[in-house]
C-alpha positions in Angstrom: 0.0 0.0 0.0 2.8 2.4 0.8 4.6 1.7 -2.5 1.4 2.3 -4.5 1.2 5.8 -3.1 4.7 6.9 -4.2 4.8 9.7 -6.8 5.8 9.0 -10.4 7.6 11.0 -13.0 5.4 13.6 -14.5 7.4 14.1 -17.7 9.3 10.9 -18.3 12.1 10.7 -20.9 11.6 8.0 -23.6 15.3 7.2 -24.2 15.7 6.5 -20.4 12.7 4.2 -20.4 11.3 5.8 -17.4 8.4 3.5 -16.7 6.9 3.0 -13.3 7.4 -0.4 -11.9 4.0 -1.7 -10.7 3.9 -1.7 -6.9 2.6 -5.3 -6.9 5.8 -6.5 -8.8 8.0 -4.5 -6.5 6.3 -6.0 -3.4 6.6 -9.6 -4.8 10.4 -9.1 -5.4 10.9 -7.5 -2.0 9.1 -10.3 -0.1 11.1 -12.9 -2.0 14.3 -11.0 -1.1 13.4 -10.6 2.6 12.3 -14.3 2.9 15.8 -15.3 1.6 17.7 -13.0 4.1 18.7 -10.5 1.4 17.3 -7.4 3.0 16.9 -7.3 6.8 20.1 -6.1 8.4 21.8 -5.8 5.0 23.1 -3.0 2.8 21.0 -2.6 -0.4 21.1 -0.5 -3.5 18.7 0.4 -6.3 20.4 1.4 -9.6 18.3 3.6 -12.0 16.1 4.1 -9.0 13.4 6.5 -10.5 11.0 7.0 -7.6 13.0 4.6 -5.5 10.3 1.9 -4.8 12.8 -0.9 -4.1 14.9 1.4 -1.9 12.0 2.6 0.2 10.6 -0.9 0.4 13.9 -2.2 1.6 14.1 0.3 4.4 10.5 -0.7 5.5 11.7 -4.3 5.6 14.7 -3.6 7.7 17.7 -2.8 5.5 20.5 -1.3 7.5 22.0 0.8 4.8 20.4 1.9 1.5 21.8 3.6 -1.6 20.0 4.7 -4.8 21.1 6.4 -7.9 19.7 7.7 -11.2 21.2 9.5 -14.2 18.2 12.0 -14.2 18.3 14.8 -11.6 14.5 15.0 -11.6 14.3 11.3 -10.8 16.7 11.8 -7.9 14.6 14.7 -6.6 11.5 12.5 -6.9 13.2 9.6 -5.1 14.3 11.9 -2.2 10.8 13.4 -1.9 9.2 9.9 -1.9 11.6 8.8 0.8 11.1 11.9 2.9 7.3 11.4 2.8 7.4 7.8 3.8 10.0 8.6 6.5 7.6 11.1 8.0 5.0 8.3 8.2 7.4 5.7 9.7 10.2 7.7 11.4 10.9 4.8 13.8 12.8 2.8 11.2 16.6 2.9 11.8 17.4 2.5 8.1 16.5 6.1 7.3 19.7 7.3 9.1 21.9 5.6 6.4 20.0 6.3 3.2 21.7 8.0 0.2 20.2 8.9 -3.2 22.5 10.6 -5.7 22.8 11.5 -9.4 25.1 9.0 -11.2 25.5 7.2 -14.5 26.2 3.5 -13.9 27.9 3.2 -17.3 30.5 5.9 -16.5 33.9 4.2 -16.0 34.6 6.7 -13.3 31.6 5.7 -11.2 32.8 3.9 -8.1 30.0 3.3 -5.5 30.4 1.5 -2.2 29.9 -2.2 -2.1 26.6 -3.5 -0.9 25.1 -6.9 0.0 22.0 -6.8 -2.3 21.0 -5.0 -5.5 17.2 -4.6 -6.2 16.4 -3.0 -9.6 14.3 -2.8 -12.7 16.8 -1.7 -15.4 15.8 -0.5 -18.8 14.5 -3.3 -21.0 16.3 -2.0 -24.1 13.2 -0.9 -26.1 14.9 2.4 -27.0 18.6 1.3 -26.9 19.5 -2.4 -27.5 20.9 -4.1 -24.4 20.4 -1.0 -22.2 20.2 -3.3 -19.2 23.8 -4.5 -19.7 25.7 -1.7 -17.9 23.3 -2.1 -15.0 24.0 -5.8 -14.7 27.7 -5.3 -15.0 27.7 -2.6 -12.3 25.5 -4.7 -10.1 27.9 -7.7 -10.3 30.7 -5.4 -9.3 28.8 -4.0 -6.3 27.0 -6.9 -4.7 26.8 -10.6 -4.0 23.1 -10.9 -4.6 21.0 -9.4 -7.4 17.2 -9.2 -7.7 16.2 -7.7 -11.0 13.4 -7.5 -13.7 14.0 -8.0 -17.4 12.1 -8.4 -20.7 11.7 -12.1 -20.9 13.3 -12.3 -24.4 16.5 -11.1 -22.7 16.7 -13.9 -20.2 19.2 -16.1 -22.0 21.5 -13.1 -22.6 21.3 -12.0 -19.0 21.9 -15.5 -17.7 24.9 -15.9 -19.9 26.3 -12.6 -18.6 25.9 -13.8 -15.1 27.3 -17.3 -15.5 30.2 -15.9 -17.5 31.2 -13.9 -14.3 30.7 -16.8 -11.9 27.2 -16.1 -10.9 24.2 -18.4 -10.7 20.5 -17.7 -11.2 18.8 -19.3 -8.1 15.2 -18.1 -8.7 13.3 -17.3 -11.9 9.7 -16.1 -12.1 8.0 -15.5 -15.4 5.3 -12.8 -15.2 4.0 -9.9 -17.1 4.2 -6.1 -16.6 1.4 -3.9 -17.6 2.6 -0.7 -19.1 0.1 2.1 -19.5 0.2 4.6 -22.3 3.0 7.0 -21.4 4.7 8.5 -24.4 3.4 10.1 -27.6 4.4 7.2 -29.8 2.3 4.7 -27.8 -0.8 3.7 -29.8 -2.5 1.7 -27.1 -3.8 2.6 -23.7 -1.8 -0.3 -22.1 0.2 -3.3 -23.1 1.3 -6.4 -21.2 5.0 -7.1 -21.6 6.3 -10.6 -20.7 8.9 -10.2 -18.1 11.2 -12.4 -16.0 12.2 -11.7 -12.4 15.5 -13.2 -11.3 17.6 -13.6 -8.2 21.2 -14.3 -8.8 24.1 -15.0 -6.4 27.8 -14.7 -6.8 30.1 -17.7 -6.6 27.5 -20.5 -6.0 
């Protein structure tokens, strides 16, 4: 319920594929992650955070340290405002004291964030730029030992190959669909259902 009330981008940029991740999908991923010990008492990060639903959800579920980043300054402002509002509703949670949201480009060779335990993210699907999710996965593998992410289902074999080539293993896969509502001028339908795959991957297993 909290995640469904988070504000969304009012003027999203098509090339950045700024789509809102449905709160139900975020909740499903978060609850899988917390059930496997990937959130409570752990450091987490959301790359390409947008409104920061994974980040905020992780704090609500007991993350000890949380980090989010986005290349778009407006998205960072949105994420900070969302986090501030939820914090005002649940000020008792200790995780708020160690939450950072910053402007950053994950594909920049000079980008060097702190290590975390768990990455939670919905990277671009590559609808505007082929394999746009690749730099997010590469950076996530450098930063963490556990990754929870969402991808276009047709990309699954490529993503799994990337992971396995770096010594990672997909431990959980869930096929689902993400409903995307009309958002940009070139959309010719009110909504479309996109086949997706949600994965959990771990390093060195």
